[in-house]
N, C-alpha and C positions, 0 to 999 in steps of 0.2 A: 719523707719530704711531702710538702703540699705543693702541687703544681697547678697553676692557674690555667684552666682551659678556656674559661670565659670570665671576664671581670665583673659582669653585671653593669648596672648603670653608673654607680660610683661607690665602690667598696674601699674602705680605708681600714688601716690597722690602728687601734686605739687602746691605750692603757689608762691608768688613772689620770694622766695629764702631766703637764710640764710646770711644776710648781717652783716658785722661788726665782723666776726670771722676768717677771713683769716690769721690774724697774729698768730692764734693758729693752723694753718694748715687745717682749715675746708673749704671745697669748697663752692661755692655759691649755688649749686643745683638750684631748680626752673625749669621752662619749658625749653625744648630744643628750641622750636619754639615760640619765644616771640610774634611774630605777631599774631599767632593763639590764644595764651593765652590772649592777650589784646582784641582781637575781642570777645572772649567768655565772658570776664568780662564787656565789653561794652554793649553787648546784654542783659546780665543778671547781672547788677551791684548789689553788696551786700556789704555794708560798713563794715560789721564785718568779712568778709571772702572772699578771692580771690581764693580759692582752685579749682583745676580742676583734673580730672583723665586724665593722659597722656597715651594714648593707642598706642602701637607699633605693627604694622603689622596686628594683630588680636585682636579685642577688647573683652571686657568682656560681660557677661550676668548677669544683676542685677534683683533682685526682690525688688520692691519699695512698702513698706507697706502703706505709706501715700501719698496723693496727693502732687505733686511737679512739678514745671516747670523746663525745662532743654533746653540746646542747644548743638550742636556738631559743632566744627570748625576744621580747619587744613586740613590734607590730606583727600580727599574724601573717605568715608567708608560707607558700607551698614549699615543703622540704622533701626531697627524694634522696634515698640512699640506695644506690644500685637499682634505681627505678621503682623502689617501694616507698609509698607515701608515709611520712612520719608525723608525729605529734609535737607541738610546741611545748617548751618548758619541761621536757623529759630527756633524761640522759640515755644516749645510745652508744653502741660500740660499732665502729666501722672496721671491718676486717682488712687484711692486706689487700692492696690494689683495688680500692673502692672508688666509686664516683659519687661525690656528694654535690647535690645541686639545690640551690635556693632560687626559686622562680620569682613570680610577681608578689609583691606585698598586697595582701587582700584588703586590709584597712590600716589606716595610719601611714607612716612614712619610713620608719627605720627599724630594722631587725638586727639582732646581735648573735653572732656565731662564736661559740667559745669551745676551744679544744682543751683537753686535759693534758697539756704539754707546755713546755717552754719554747716559744717561737724564737727562732734565731733571726733577728732583724736589727739593723743599726740602732744604737742608743745615742740620741742627740740631746744634749742638755738634760740628761737623766731620765729620758722618756723615749719610748718607741713610737709614740703617737705621730701619725702623719700630719704635717703642716708645712706647706711650701711657703717661703723658700728655706725654712729651717731644715726640712728633710727634702731629699731629691724627688720624691713622688707626692702627687696630690691624691691619686687613687691607685689601686693595684692595676696591673696590665696583663694581658694575655701572655703567657710564657714565663711569668714571674715564678720563682721558686722560693719557698719558705721551709728551710730545714727545721726540724723540731726535735726536742728531747721529750719523749712521751713517758708518762708514769703508768700508762694503761696496760702495757704488755704483761700478759699472764694474770691480769686482774679482772675478775668478773664480779660485779656487785649488783645487788638488788636495791633499787631506790623506791621509796614510797611515792605514790602518785600524789602530786601536788595540785591543789586547786588555786590557781593564780587569778587574782582580780585585775583584769586588764581594762576596767572601766575608764581609767584615766586616759586611755588612747582616744576615746570619743568625747571626753569632757569638753564642753563649750563655754562653761562659766569659770573663768580663771581667777584665782584669789591673788590679790595684790595688797601692798601697803604703800603709803605715800613715799615718794622720792624726795630727794634733797630740795628740789625746786617746786614742789607741790604748792607751797604757799604763794608762789608768784602768779598762779592762775586765779582768776576771779571765781566766785562761787558758782556762777553760771557755767563757766568753762569746766570746772570740776564736775559739776552735775552732768554735763553733756558727755564728758569723757567716760563716766561710769555708766551712763544709761544707754549710749548708742551701741549699735552692733558694728563690730570691726571685721573687715575682710582681709584675709591673707593675700597680699598683692605679689610678694616675692619672698624667697627664702633661700638661704644656703647655710653653711656651717658658721658663718660670721654672725648672721642675725636674720630676723624676720622683719619685713615691712608690712605694716597694717594701715588700713584706711582710717581716717578720722575727719570729723567736721569741725574740729576745734582749730581755730586760727589764733596765733599769738603774735604780738609785737614784742618779742623778747629783748631784754637789754643785752648788750655785748657781754659775753661770758668768757672767762678763762677756761681752758680745758680742765676737765675734772676726771677723776678716776672712773672707769667703766668696768663693771663686773657682769658676768652672765646673769640674765634675768632683769637687768635694768631696762626700763622703758623710757626712751627719749622722744620728745615732741619737737618736730621741726617747725620753723615759721610757716611753711606751706601746709601744715596740718597732717603730716604723716607721722606715724609712730614707728620707731626703730627699736626693736627688742634685741638686746645683745645675747648671743649664745656662745657655744664652746670656743670658737675661734675669733671672738670679738677683739677689736682693738683695745688697748689698755687705757686710752684717754679719749675724751670727746667733748665737744663744746655746745651741744644742744641741751635744752632744758631736760633735766632728769625728773620726770613727773611721777613715776610709779616704779615699784620693784615687785617682780613676780615671786611668789612663794615657790620653794623648790619643786613641790609636787605639780604645781601649775606650769612651771617651766618644762618639766617632763611631758606634760600634756601638749604644750605649745609646739615642741619640736617634732611631734607626731602629726602636725597639721600640714595639709597640702595647700597649694595656691588655689584660691577660690573658697576655701573653708571659712566659716564665720565664727566669731566668739564674742563674749562680753566679759567685763571685769566685775569683780566683787571686792570692795575695799573692806578689809577686816579691821583696819585701824583708822577710823575717820578722824 
């Protein structure tokens, strides 16, 4: 069993996401940084389960009752197994009755802890991903227990050392393409949106709010489909970028769409960080 001794700042359980239910108003959920998620599942594949613990800013401390292998990817974070410092993106084996602790994220925002095990957690609408009110919990809590079926017992493997390019964590120039309502902006507004520096004002799993100097007198719009990576412009000049837990529809101007790699970069940004856009399809 995995026993939560400290939950960290906000640690959630995420798998690939909750697909096929957006027509009911249910967000996709799943990992914010899909590049880190895919890496974790590639290093420790498990055909029955893709679950990871998504750790934000400060990670959890777990007591692991049974031997299990694990890996940590995403934003660099201090990882200790029974008090010994470990390396990111490398598979380790935790012996019986171990303490695994993820401390502060050193750069970026979100790290991912993957066990070579099937985690026993409620499946809601075909997914174990946390998302309230669909699931009872927003984040894990002290005292939570996660039973698991491990495939690590009796297995010792030697893994090649991987060199992982984590430059996207610090990327500040994000690649975009025009959104559905790009043509409703004037040439001057388009130029300003692409040339100005935007600051992260607020963020959570639903989305990021960025500063902008562009003001619009937008026509009344019907609600339109919203997907992760979509950049909406409010009349007050704020940019709202949809992320994993975003609403399924929205009525603001949809001016840009982040490319997937740039979306992974964005969700590793903290409040106060700055960025610019690069339009690859003018």
